[in-house]
C-alpha positions as CSV (number, residue, x, y, z in Angstrom):
1,M,-25.1,-10.3,-33.3
2,A,-22.0,-8.3,-34.2
3,E,-22.2,-9.5,-37.8
4,G,-25.4,-7.8,-38.3
5,F,-24.0,-4.4,-37.4
6,L,-20.3,-4.4,-38.3
7,D,-18.2,-5.4,-41.3
8,G,-15.3,-7.8,-40.7
9,S,-12.6,-5.2,-40.1
10,K,-14.7,-3.2,-37.7
11,R,-15.8,-6.4,-35.9
12,G,-12.1,-7.3,-35.4
13,E,-11.4,-3.8,-34.0
14,A,-14.4,-4.1,-31.6
15,I,-13.3,-7.5,-30.3
16,E,-9.8,-6.2,-29.8
17,E,-11.2,-3.1,-27.9
18,F,-13.3,-5.4,-25.8
19,G,-10.4,-7.6,-25.2
20,S,-8.4,-4.6,-24.0
21,I,-11.2,-3.7,-21.5
22,C,-11.2,-7.4,-20.4
23,F,-7.4,-7.2,-19.9
24,D,-7.7,-4.1,-17.8
25,N,-10.2,-5.9,-15.6
26,L,-8.0,-9.0,-15.3
27,L,-5.1,-6.8,-14.2
28,S,-7.4,-5.1,-11.7
29,R,-8.5,-8.5,-10.4
30,S,-4.9,-9.6,-10.2
31,F,-4.1,-6.4,-8.2
32,F,-6.8,-6.8,-5.7
33,Q,-5.8,-10.5,-5.2
34,R,-2.2,-9.5,-4.4
35,Y,-2.9,-6.5,-2.3
36,H,-6.2,-7.3,-0.6
37,N,-6.4,-11.1,-0.6
38,N,-10.2,-10.7,-0.1
39,D,-12.8,-12.0,-2.5
40,S,-15.1,-9.2,-1.5
41,Q,-12.8,-6.7,-3.1
42,F,-13.0,-8.3,-6.5
43,V,-14.9,-6.1,-9.0
44,M,-15.6,-9.0,-11.3
45,H,-17.7,-12.1,-10.8
46,D,-16.0,-15.4,-11.4
47,L,-18.2,-16.2,-14.4
48,I,-17.5,-12.7,-15.9
49,H,-13.9,-13.2,-15.2
50,D,-13.8,-16.5,-17.1
51,L,-15.8,-14.9,-20.0
52,A,-13.3,-12.0,-20.1
53,Q,-10.4,-14.5,-20.2
54,F,-12.1,-16.4,-23.1
55,I,-12.9,-13.3,-25.1
56,S,-9.5,-11.7,-24.6
57,K,-7.2,-14.7,-24.9
58,K,-6.3,-14.0,-28.5
59,F,-5.3,-10.4,-27.8
60,C,-4.2,-10.4,-24.1
61,F,-1.4,-12.4,-22.4
62,R,-0.1,-12.5,-18.8
63,L,3.3,-14.0,-18.3
64,E,4.4,-14.9,-14.9
65,G,7.9,-15.7,-13.6
66,Q,9.5,-18.6,-15.5
67,Q,6.3,-19.5,-17.3
68,Q,7.2,-21.2,-20.6
69,N,4.0,-20.4,-22.6
70,Q,4.3,-19.8,-26.3
71,I,3.7,-16.1,-26.9
72,S,1.4,-15.5,-29.9
73,K,2.5,-12.8,-32.4
74,E,-1.2,-11.7,-32.4
75,I,-1.4,-10.4,-28.8
76,R,-1.9,-6.8,-28.4
77,H,-1.8,-6.4,-24.6
78,S,0.6,-8.1,-22.2
79,S,1.7,-7.9,-18.5
80,Y,4.8,-9.5,-17.2
81,V,4.8,-10.6,-13.5
82,W,8.4,-11.1,-12.5
83,K,9.4,-13.3,-9.6
84,T,13.1,-13.7,-10.0
85,L,16.1,-11.5,-11.1
86,K,17.0,-13.7,-14.1
87,A,13.3,-14.1,-15.2
88,F,13.3,-10.6,-16.7
89,K,15.4,-11.9,-19.6
90,K,12.1,-13.3,-20.9
91,V,11.2,-9.8,-21.8
92,E,13.2,-10.4,-24.9
93,S,10.5,-12.9,-25.9
94,F,8.2,-9.8,-26.8
95,F,10.6,-8.2,-29.3
96,D,9.0,-10.0,-32.2
97,I,5.5,-8.9,-31.4
98,Y,5.6,-5.7,-33.4
99,S,2.0,-4.7,-32.8
100,L,2.1,-4.9,-29.1
101,R,0.0,-2.1,-27.6
102,T,0.4,-2.7,-23.9
103,F,3.4,-3.8,-21.8
104,L,3.2,-3.9,-18.1
105,A,6.0,-5.1,-15.9
106,L,4.4,-5.9,-12.5
107,S,5.7,-7.2,-9.2
108,P,4.0,-10.0,-7.3
109,Y,5.0,-8.5,-3.9
110,Y,2.8,-6.1,-1.9
111,D,4.9,-5.4,1.3
112,R,8.4,-4.7,-0.1
113,V,9.4,-4.6,-3.8
114,P,12.9,-5.1,-4.9
115,N,14.3,-3.5,-8.0
116,F,14.9,-5.9,-10.8
117,Y,17.7,-5.8,-13.3
118,L,16.8,-4.4,-16.7
119,S,19.7,-4.4,-19.1
120,K,20.3,-1.7,-21.7
121,K,19.9,-4.3,-24.3
122,V,16.4,-5.1,-23.1
123,S,15.3,-1.5,-22.6
124,H,16.7,-0.5,-26.1
125,G,15.1,-3.5,-27.6
126,L,11.6,-2.6,-26.2
127,L,11.8,0.9,-27.6
128,L,13.3,0.0,-30.9
129,T,10.9,-2.8,-31.8
130,L,7.6,-2.1,-30.1
131,R,6.7,1.0,-31.9
132,C,3.0,0.5,-31.6
133,L,3.0,0.7,-27.8
134,R,0.3,2.8,-26.2
135,V,1.1,1.8,-22.6
136,L,4.5,1.0,-21.1
137,S,5.2,0.4,-17.4
138,L,8.7,-0.4,-16.0
139,T,7.9,0.5,-12.5
140,Y,10.2,-0.8,-9.7
141,S,12.8,-1.9,-12.3
142,D,16.4,-0.7,-11.8
143,I,16.4,1.3,-15.1
144,K,18.7,4.3,-14.6
145,E,18.1,6.0,-18.0
146,L,15.9,6.0,-21.0
147,P,17.6,5.8,-24.4
148,H,17.1,8.5,-27.0
149,S,15.1,6.1,-29.1
150,I,12.0,6.6,-26.8
151,E,11.0,9.0,-29.5
152,N,10.1,6.0,-31.7
153,L,7.0,5.4,-29.5
154,K,5.0,7.9,-31.3
155,H,1.7,6.4,-30.2
156,L,2.6,6.2,-26.5
157,R,0.0,7.4,-24.1
158,Y,1.0,6.1,-20.7
159,L,4.5,5.8,-19.4
160,D,5.2,4.6,-15.9
161,L,8.9,4.7,-14.4
162,S,7.9,5.3,-10.8
163,H,10.0,3.7,-8.0
164,T,13.1,3.4,-10.3
165,P,16.6,5.0,-9.8
166,I,16.3,6.8,-13.1
167,G,18.4,10.0,-13.0
168,T,17.6,11.7,-16.3
169,L,15.0,11.8,-19.0
170,P,16.1,12.4,-22.7
171,E,15.0,15.5,-24.5
172,S,13.5,13.2,-27.1
173,I,10.6,12.3,-24.7
174,T,9.2,15.7,-25.4
175,T,8.4,14.6,-28.9
176,L,5.8,12.1,-27.7
177,F,2.9,14.4,-28.5
178,N,0.3,11.6,-27.7
179,L,1.6,11.1,-24.1
180,Q,-1.2,11.7,-21.6
181,T,0.2,10.2,-18.4
182,L,3.8,10.3,-17.2
183,M,4.4,8.6,-13.8
184,L,7.7,9.4,-12.1
185,S,6.7,9.1,-8.4
186,E,9.5,8.2,-5.9
187,C,12.3,8.6,-8.6
188,R,14.6,10.0,-6.0
189,Y,17.6,10.4,-8.3
190,L,15.7,12.6,-10.6
191,V,16.7,16.2,-10.3
192,D,15.6,17.7,-13.6
193,L,12.9,17.3,-16.2
194,P,13.6,18.0,-19.9
195,T,13.9,21.6,-20.8
196,K,11.2,21.4,-23.4
197,M,8.7,19.7,-21.3
198,G,6.1,22.3,-22.2
199,R,5.8,20.8,-25.7
200,L,3.8,17.8,-24.2
201,I,0.6,19.8,-24.6
202,N,-1.6,16.7,-24.4
203,L,-0.2,15.6,-21.1
204,R,-2.9,15.2,-18.5
205,H,-1.2,13.5,-15.6
206,L,2.4,14.2,-14.3
207,K,3.2,12.6,-11.1
208,I,6.6,13.7,-9.8
209,N,6.1,13.4,-6.0
210,G,9.1,11.9,-4.2
211,T,11.5,13.3,-6.6
212,N,14.4,15.8,-5.9
213,L,13.6,18.2,-8.7
214,E,15.5,21.6,-8.3
215,R,13.2,23.4,-10.6
216,M,10.4,23.1,-13.1
217,P,11.3,23.5,-16.8
218,I,10.2,26.7,-18.7
219,E,6.9,27.0,-20.5
220,M,4.9,24.8,-18.1
221,S,2.0,27.1,-18.8
222,R,1.7,25.4,-22.2
223,M,0.5,22.2,-20.7
224,K,-3.1,23.4,-20.3
225,N,-4.7,19.9,-20.4
226,L,-2.8,18.9,-17.1
227,R,-5.3,17.4,-14.5
228,T,-2.7,16.1,-12.2
229,L,0.5,17.8,-11.2
230,T,1.6,16.6,-7.9
231,T,4.7,18.9,-7.5
232,F,5.8,22.3,-8.7
233,V,9.3,23.6,-7.7
234,V,9.9,27.3,-8.2
235,G,13.3,27.9,-9.7
236,K,15.5,30.6,-8.4
237,H,17.1,32.0,-11.6
238,T,16.0,29.4,-14.1
239,G,12.9,27.4,-14.8
240,S,9.3,28.2,-14.5
241,R,7.9,31.0,-12.2
242,V,5.0,30.1,-10.0
243,G,2.9,32.4,-12.2
244,E,3.0,29.8,-15.0
245,L,0.5,27.8,-12.9
246,R,-2.1,30.4,-14.1
247,D,-3.4,28.7,-17.2
248,L,-3.4,25.2,-15.6
249,S,-7.0,25.6,-14.6
250,H,-8.0,21.9,-14.7
251,L,-5.6,20.9,-11.9
252,S,-7.2,18.5,-9.5
253,G,-6.2,16.2,-6.6
254,T,-3.0,17.1,-4.9
255,L,-0.5,19.9,-5.6
256,A,2.6,20.7,-3.6
257,I,4.6,24.0,-4.3
258,F,8.1,23.9,-3.1
259,K,10.9,26.6,-2.8
260,L,8.5,29.5,-2.6
261,K,11.4,31.4,-1.2
262,N,12.4,31.8,-4.9
263,V,9.3,33.9,-5.7
264,A,10.8,37.3,-6.5
265,D,7.6,39.3,-6.6
266,A,4.3,38.7,-4.9
267,R,2.6,39.7,-8.1
268,D,3.9,36.5,-9.6
269,A,2.1,34.5,-6.8
270,L,-1.1,36.3,-7.6
271,E,-0.7,35.5,-11.3
272,S,-0.7,31.8,-10.4
273,N,-4.5,32.2,-9.8
274,M,-4.6,29.6,-7.1
275,K,-8.0,30.9,-6.1
276,G,-9.4,29.8,-9.5
277,K,-8.3,26.2,-9.2
278,E,-11.5,24.9,-7.8
279,C,-10.8,21.2,-8.4
280,L,-7.8,21.0,-6.2
281,D,-8.4,18.9,-3.0
282,K,-5.0,19.1,-1.3
283,L,-2.4,21.9,-1.4
284,E,1.0,22.1,0.2
285,L,2.8,25.5,0.3
286,N,6.6,25.2,1.4
287,W,9.2,27.9,1.5
288,E,12.1,25.4,2.3
289,D,14.2,28.1,3.9
290,D,15.5,27.8,7.5
291,N,18.0,30.6,7.0
292,A,15.6,33.4,6.1
293,I,16.4,36.8,7.6
294,A,13.9,39.1,9.4
295,G,13.7,41.5,6.4
296,D,12.3,38.7,4.2
297,S,9.3,38.1,6.5
298,H,7.1,40.8,4.8
299,D,7.9,39.3,1.3
300,A,6.9,35.9,2.5
301,A,3.6,37.2,4.0
302,S,2.8,39.0,0.7
303,V,3.4,35.8,-1.2
304,L,1.2,33.7,1.1
305,E,-1.6,36.3,0.9
306,K,-1.6,36.1,-2.9
307,L,-1.6,32.3,-3.0
308,Q,-5.1,32.1,-1.4
309,P,-6.6,28.8,-2.7
310,H,-10.3,28.2,-3.7
311,S,-12.7,27.6,-0.9
312,N,-13.3,24.0,-2.2
313,L,-9.9,23.0,-0.8
314,K,-10.0,20.0,1.6
315,E,-6.4,19.8,3.0
316,L,-3.8,22.5,3.4
317,S,-0.2,22.3,4.6
318,I,2.0,25.3,5.1
319,G,5.7,24.6,5.8
320,C,8.9,26.6,6.6
321,Y,7.0,29.9,6.3
322,Y,9.0,32.7,7.7
323,G,6.4,35.5,7.6
324,A,5.6,37.4,10.8
325,K,1.8,36.7,10.6
326,F,-0.5,34.4,8.8
327,S,-2.7,35.7,5.9
328,S,-6.1,37.0,6.6
329,W,-7.8,34.3,4.5
330,L,-6.5,31.5,6.7
331,G,-9.3,30.4,8.9
332,E,-12.0,32.2,7.0
333,P,-15.4,30.4,7.4
334,S,-15.8,30.3,3.6
335,F,-13.5,27.3,3.5
336,I,-16.4,25.1,4.4
337,N,-14.7,21.9,3.0
338,M,-11.4,22.2,4.8
339,V,-10.9,19.0,6.9
340,R,-7.1,18.9,7.4
341,L,-4.6,21.7,8.2
342,Q,-0.9,21.6,9.1
343,L,1.2,24.6,10.1
344,S,4.9,23.4,10.2
345,N,7.9,25.4,11.0
346,C,6.2,28.8,10.8
347,K,8.8,30.0,13.3
348,N,8.1,33.8,13.2
349,C,4.4,33.8,13.8
350,A,3.5,35.0,17.3
351,S,-0.2,34.2,17.1
352,L,-2.5,31.8,15.4
353,P,-5.2,32.5,12.9
354,P,-8.9,31.9,13.9
355,L,-8.9,28.3,12.9
356,G,-11.9,27.6,15.2
357,Q,-14.1,29.1,12.5
358,L,-13.3,26.2,10.0
359,R,-16.5,24.3,10.8
360,S,-15.4,21.1,8.8
361,L,-11.9,20.9,10.2
362,Q,-11.2,17.4,11.6
363,N,-7.4,17.3,11.9
364,L,-5.1,20.2,13.0
365,S,-1.4,20.0,13.6
366,I,0.8,22.9,14.7
367,V,4.5,21.9,14.6
368,K,7.7,23.9,15.3
369,N,7.3,27.5,16.4
370,D,10.0,29.6,18.2
371,V,7.9,32.8,19.1
372,L,4.4,31.6,20.0
373,Q,3.9,32.1,23.7
374,K,0.2,32.0,24.1
375,V,-2.7,30.3,22.4
376,G,-5.5,32.7,23.1
377,Q,-9.0,33.6,22.1
378,E,-7.9,34.6,18.6
379,F,-7.2,30.9,18.0
380,Y,-11.0,30.1,18.4
381,G,-12.3,33.0,16.2
382,N,-15.4,35.2,16.6
383,G,-19.0,34.3,16.0
384,P,-22.6,34.8,17.3
385,S,-23.4,33.8,20.8
386,S,-24.4,30.4,19.7
387,F,-20.9,29.8,18.0
388,K,-19.0,26.8,19.1
389,P,-15.4,26.7,17.7
390,F,-13.8,23.6,16.3
391,G,-17.2,21.8,16.1
392,S,-15.8,19.0,13.9
393,L,-12.2,18.7,15.1
394,Q,-11.1,15.1,15.9
395,T,-7.3,15.3,16.1
396,L,-5.3,18.2,17.6
397,V,-1.5,18.2,17.7
398,F,0.8,20.8,19.3
399,K,4.5,19.8,18.9
400,E,7.9,21.5,19.4
401,I,6.6,24.9,20.4
402,S,9.7,26.0,22.3
403,V,8.3,29.1,24.3
404,W,4.7,28.3,24.6
405,E,3.5,29.0,28.1
406,E,-0.2,29.5,28.3
407,W,-3.3,28.0,26.7
408,D,-6.3,30.3,27.2
409,C,-9.2,27.8,26.9
410,F,-12.4,29.0,25.3
411,G,-14.6,27.6,28.1
412,V,-18.0,27.0,26.3
413,E,-20.7,24.7,27.7
414,G,-20.0,21.1,26.7
415,G,-16.4,21.9,25.9
416,E,-14.6,23.8,23.2
417,F,-13.7,20.6,21.4
418,P,-16.9,18.7,21.5
419,R,-15.8,16.0,19.0
420,L,-12.0,15.8,19.7
421,N,-10.8,12.1,19.8
422,E,-7.1,12.6,20.0
423,L,-5.0,15.4,21.7
424,R,-1.1,15.4,21.4
425,I,1.1,17.9,23.2
426,E,4.7,17.1,22.6
427,Y,8.0,18.8,23.5
428,C,6.6,22.1,24.8
429,P,9.0,22.6,27.7
430,K,7.6,25.9,29.0
431,L,3.9,25.1,28.9
432,K,2.4,25.6,32.4
433,G,-1.1,26.8,32.0
434,D,-4.3,24.7,32.1
435,L,-5.5,22.3,29.5
436,P,-9.1,22.2,28.3
437,K,-11.3,21.1,31.2
438,H,-13.8,18.8,29.6
439,L,-13.3,16.7,26.4
440,P,-16.3,14.5,26.2
441,V,-15.3,12.1,23.5
442,L,-11.5,12.1,23.9
443,T,-10.0,8.6,23.5
444,S,-6.3,9.2,23.3
445,L,-4.1,11.7,25.1
446,V,-0.3,12.1,24.7
447,I,1.7,14.6,26.7
448,L,5.5,14.3,26.1
449,E,8.4,16.4,27.7
450,C,6.2,19.2,29.1
451,G,8.1,19.3,32.3
452,Q,6.5,22.6,33.7
453,L,2.9,21.5,33.1
454,V,1.3,21.3,36.5
455,C,-2.5,20.7,36.1
456,Q,-5.1,18.2,36.3
457,L,-5.8,16.1,33.2
458,P,-9.0,16.9,31.4
459,E,-12.3,15.3,32.2
460,A,-12.5,12.6,29.6
461,P,-14.9,9.8,30.4
462,S,-14.3,8.1,27.0
463,I,-10.4,8.0,27.2
464,Q,-8.7,4.7,26.4
465,K,-5.1,5.6,25.7
466,L,-2.8,7.8,27.7
467,N,0.9,8.5,27.2
468,L,2.8,10.7,29.7
469,K,6.6,11.4,29.5
470,E,8.5,13.8,31.8
471,C,5.4,15.2,33.4
472,D,4.8,16.6,36.9
473,E,3.5,14.3,39.6
474,V,0.2,16.4,39.7
475,V,-0.4,15.3,36.1
476,L,0.3,11.6,37.1
477,R,-2.0,11.6,40.1
478,S,-4.9,12.8,38.0
479,V,-4.8,9.7,36.1
480,V,-7.0,8.1,38.8
481,H,-9.9,10.2,37.5
482,L,-9.8,8.4,34.2
483,P,-10.9,4.8,35.1
484,S,-11.8,3.9,31.5
485,I,-8.2,3.8,30.4
486,T,-7.1,0.6,28.6
487,E,-3.7,1.6,27.5
488,L,-1.2,3.5,29.7
489,E,2.4,4.5,28.9
490,V,4.6,6.5,31.4
491,S,8.2,7.5,30.7
492,N,10.8,9.2,32.7
493,I,8.5,10.3,35.6
494,C,10.6,10.7,38.8
495,S,7.8,10.2,41.3
496,I,6.6,7.0,39.9
497,Q,7.7,4.8,42.8
498,V,5.7,6.9,45.2
499,E,2.6,7.6,43.2
500,F,2.3,4.7,40.8
501,P,1.5,1.6,42.9
502,A,-1.8,3.1,44.4
503,I,-2.7,4.5,41.0
504,L,-2.3,1.2,39.2
505,L,-4.7,-0.6,41.5
506,M,-7.4,1.9,40.6
507,L,-7.2,1.4,36.8
508,T,-9.4,-1.7,36.7
509,S,-10.0,-1.5,32.9
510,L,-6.3,-1.4,32.0
511,R,-5.2,-3.9,29.4
512,K,-1.8,-2.6,28.3
513,L,0.9,-1.0,30.5
514,V,4.3,0.4,29.3
515,I,6.9,1.8,31.7
516,K,10.0,3.4,30.3
517,E,13.1,5.0,31.7
518,C,11.7,5.6,35.1
519,Q,14.8,5.6,37.2
520,S,13.1,5.6,40.5
521,L,11.2,2.4,39.9
522,S,12.6,-0.3,42.1
523,S,9.6,-2.7,42.2
524,L,6.1,-3.2,41.1
525,P,3.3,-3.4,43.7
526,E,3.2,-6.5,45.8
527,M,-0.6,-6.4,45.8
528,G,-0.7,-7.3,42.1
529,L,-1.4,-5.9,38.6
530,P,-4.8,-4.7,37.4
531,P,-7.1,-7.8,36.8
532,M,-7.5,-7.2,33.1
533,L,-4.0,-6.4,32.2
534,E,-2.9,-8.4,29.1
535,T,0.4,-6.6,28.0
536,L,3.3,-5.4,30.2
537,R,6.4,-3.7,28.9
538,I,9.1,-2.4,31.2
539,E,12.1,-0.8,29.5
540,K,15.3,1.0,30.7
541,C,14.3,1.0,34.4
542,H,17.9,0.6,35.6
543,I,17.4,0.1,39.4
544,L,14.5,-2.5,39.0
545,E,15.8,-5.8,40.4
546,T,12.9,-8.0,40.8
547,L,9.3,-8.5,39.7
548,P,7.3,-9.8,42.8
549,E,6.0,-13.3,42.7
550,G,2.6,-12.1,43.7
551,M,2.1,-9.5,41.0
552,T,-0.3,-11.6,39.1
553,Q,-2.3,-12.9,42.1
554,N,-5.4,-11.0,41.0
555,N,-4.6,-11.3,37.3
556,T,-5.0,-14.3,35.0
557,S,-5.1,-12.3,31.8
558,L,-1.5,-11.3,31.4
559,Q,-0.4,-12.8,27.9
560,S,2.6,-10.7,26.8
561,L,5.6,-9.6,29.0
562,Y,8.5,-7.5,27.6
563,I,11.3,-6.7,30.0
564,D,14.5,-4.6,29.2
565,C,16.1,-3.8,32.6
566,D,19.8,-4.5,33.1
567,S,19.6,-4.9,37.0
568,L,16.8,-7.5,36.9
569,T,17.7,-10.7,38.7
570,S,14.5,-12.7,38.8
571,L,11.2,-13.2,37.0
572,P,8.0,-14.7,38.5
573,I,6.2,-17.6,37.2
574,I,3.3,-16.5,35.1
575,Y,1.4,-19.4,33.7
576,S,-0.9,-17.3,31.4
577,L,2.0,-15.9,29.2
578,K,1.7,-16.4,25.4
579,S,4.7,-14.1,24.6
580,L,7.8,-13.5,26.6
581,E,10.6,-11.2,25.5
582,I,13.7,-10.7,27.7
583,M,16.2,-8.0,26.5
584,Q,19.5,-7.0,28.0
585,C,18.9,-8.7,31.3
586,G,22.2,-10.6,31.8
587,K,21.6,-11.2,35.5
588,V,18.1,-12.7,35.3
589,E,17.5,-16.3,35.6
590,L,14.7,-17.9,33.4
591,P,12.2,-19.7,35.7
592,L,12.3,-23.4,35.0
593,P,10.6,-26.3,36.9
594,E,12.7,-28.9,38.5
595,E,10.6,-31.8,36.8
596,T,9.4,-32.1,33.3
597,T,6.0,-33.1,34.5
598,H,5.5,-29.5,35.8
599,N,5.0,-27.0,33.0
600,Y,5.5,-23.3,33.8
601,Y,4.7,-22.2,30.2
602,P,1.7,-24.1,29.1
603,W,0.5,-21.4,26.6
604,L,3.8,-19.7,25.6
605,T,4.0,-19.6,21.8
606,Y,6.7,-16.9,21.4
607,L,10.0,-16.7,23.3
608,L,12.8,-14.0,22.6
609,I,16.0,-13.9,24.7
610,T,18.5,-11.3,23.7
611,R,21.8,-10.8,25.6
612,S,20.1,-12.1,28.7
613,C,20.1,-15.0,31.1
614,D,23.9,-15.4,31.4
615,S,23.5,-18.4,33.6
616,L,21.6,-20.3,30.9
617,T,23.9,-23.0,29.4
618,S,21.3,-25.5,28.2
619,F,17.9,-24.6,26.9
620,P,15.3,-27.2,27.8
621,L,12.8,-27.5,24.9
622,A,10.7,-30.0,26.8
623,F,9.3,-27.3,29.1
624,F,7.9,-25.3,26.0
625,T,5.5,-27.7,24.3
626,K,3.3,-25.0,22.8
627,L,6.3,-22.9,21.5
628,E,5.9,-21.8,17.9
629,T,8.8,-19.3,17.6
630,L,12.1,-19.4,19.5
631,N,14.6,-16.5,19.2
632,I,18.0,-16.6,21.1
633,W,20.4,-13.8,20.3
634,G,23.7,-13.1,22.0
635,C,23.5,-15.6,24.8
636,T,27.2,-16.2,25.1
637,N,27.0,-19.1,27.6
638,L,24.5,-21.1,25.8
639,E,26.0,-24.5,24.9
640,S,23.0,-26.7,23.8
641,L,19.3,-27.2,23.2
642,Y,18.2,-30.4,24.9
643,I,15.4,-32.8,25.7
644,P,15.8,-34.8,28.9
645,D,16.1,-38.5,28.5
646,G,12.8,-39.3,30.2
647,V,10.7,-37.5,27.5
648,R,12.3,-38.8,24.2
649,N,8.9,-39.5,22.6
650,M,7.7,-36.0,23.0
651,D,6.6,-34.1,19.7
652,L,7.1,-30.4,19.4
653,T,4.4,-30.1,16.8
654,S,3.8,-26.4,17.4
655,L,7.4,-25.4,16.8
656,Q,7.7,-23.6,13.5
657,S,10.7,-21.2,13.6
658,I,14.1,-21.2,15.4
659,Y,16.6,-18.4,15.2
660,I,19.9,-18.5,17.1
661,W,22.3,-15.7,16.5
662,D,25.6,-14.8,18.2
663,C,25.9,-17.7,20.6
664,P,29.6,-18.6,20.2
665,N,29.5,-21.5,22.6
666,L,26.6,-23.4,21.1
667,V,27.7,-27.0,20.3
668,S,24.8,-29.3,20.2
669,F,21.1,-30.0,19.5
670,P,19.1,-32.9,20.9
671,Q,20.5,-36.3,19.9
672,G,18.4,-37.8,17.1
673,G,17.5,-34.3,15.9
674,L,14.5,-32.0,16.7
675,P,11.1,-33.8,17.1
676,A,9.5,-30.8,15.4
677,S,7.5,-32.1,12.4
678,N,6.2,-28.6,11.5
679,L,9.5,-26.7,11.7
680,R,9.7,-24.3,8.7
681,S,12.6,-22.1,9.5
682,L,15.9,-22.8,11.1
683,W,18.5,-20.0,11.4
684,I,21.9,-20.4,13.1
685,R,24.4,-17.6,12.7
686,N,27.7,-16.6,14.3
687,C,27.6,-19.8,16.5
688,M,31.1,-21.5,16.5
């Protein structure tokens, strides 16, 4: 069909273009396969995928690791998936393909990506010979600098150097007038951009988040085609003023403006025309000045006032702001799309703006404030009689508000936070007033180090997770009114030994219990644990000596036990355990049956013993027939792993991993070797 419409040359160009599209889709498929491992994520049907491979095979090529395929000189688009350090030398195979348009260096790893060595010879060779490149990606390589010869790539449109240790970019990069995308995310050694960056007038996407830039180069205002600018750093005496953002009217997505302390005149902030940037979704305003003096607060307030964003904004973060009050626009109902707001280290603001008026707000964090004493009615805002503040709020965080004493709750029918799922109040040592009375859909409540808070917990019939640290006994006692709790963590509560046993028996839905640093805890209740409890963690309770034998008499659900208590001497037999971790319990004895026919651990699959069980000299593998992973660290008296003579024919088919570290007296394994046919990992270190 193509012959009827296109002559030979144009047909070739069309096929190449289609091949390029196919190649992009192949890369997309490869990406999804590595990162999602789920066929439902694929955007291409297998038949279409095969067709794309067939059509594009002449022009597109994917090289993986040590693959030895012959590389055709006709290819136009190539990716290289490296798998070993030395494999990157195969990049030199591309030097003879002078018409290559695309070169992408990819990593096969999705969880942690190492930097791979890229010699100067290779990087220089790429730039000197592949002059037709449109797309070049060297992300995650260990490239530290680009040669001046980057200017040879006159056709380059896309350059990705993100996640590399590159420290500088040559000025010659500013001659790449066709460049549309420059990716420098997480280049943490990069402190400056080329001084003539403004010459790249066709640049549309500049990602520089995660860098350590000290300033923006001058004439950024010339880059009027920019759609993406993740970061703008205001220079003090050199570099771009914040006003140069004025003509970047197409900015979208995320923009973070740092070092606003360097704005010399609030009129410059007004000139930036933030209110006109209607495509921005997320804005961060940061002064980065912990040493500002009181006289500067008026200047900071004026700058913030002039930086009012467009009402389309969805997320706003204000950090290190040292003005004495927030701007009048913050909290205006006109911000109908605002879903997330964070006020961090606004240390001089003695009152909060009317944030309850933001009807779409879902996530609110107020972190670090040195003068806020009361959260009052101004926080909720004003409205008609039917007005209900925070109608959409789902997460609310107050953290490190050092002098906060009182929370004046709004008290409307149905609760002032009708959709609040999570409430966190952390490190507010002077808070002593009430909390909201009724939170109908709250599922998670965290109260940390609020030592003067003496009140009942809110009525929360849907609550599932509760975390209390350094709270008064009144707060602890009110837990009994929250019977739906499934996860409970208590830390550093002095009255726990008196109050806790009775409370615990009433939490019949509890599935996870964590007890930390409770120095009065000497024992758990003899009458047993909640019947549905599956996970128990006890950490740093230094006077706890025993766990009672009968603690699981009403519980057959306990599957995971983690214990880290240096005075503990004994553990009960818990047949239902699947995971057992014993940390820093030198005095404890591991419960073992006298006969191999009696199995105390019929379901245990994971065992970790760290600097514990000093009396253990021989570890009897025969009692752990379902064990999959065995970790033994720092058990100084351990001498051997053994299997009794009477069970020589046993097969530890479940055992897959053994890690033994810092056991200096270990001298032997079972005679004849380990009967573990599925063992995959065996690590023995510092065992002499």
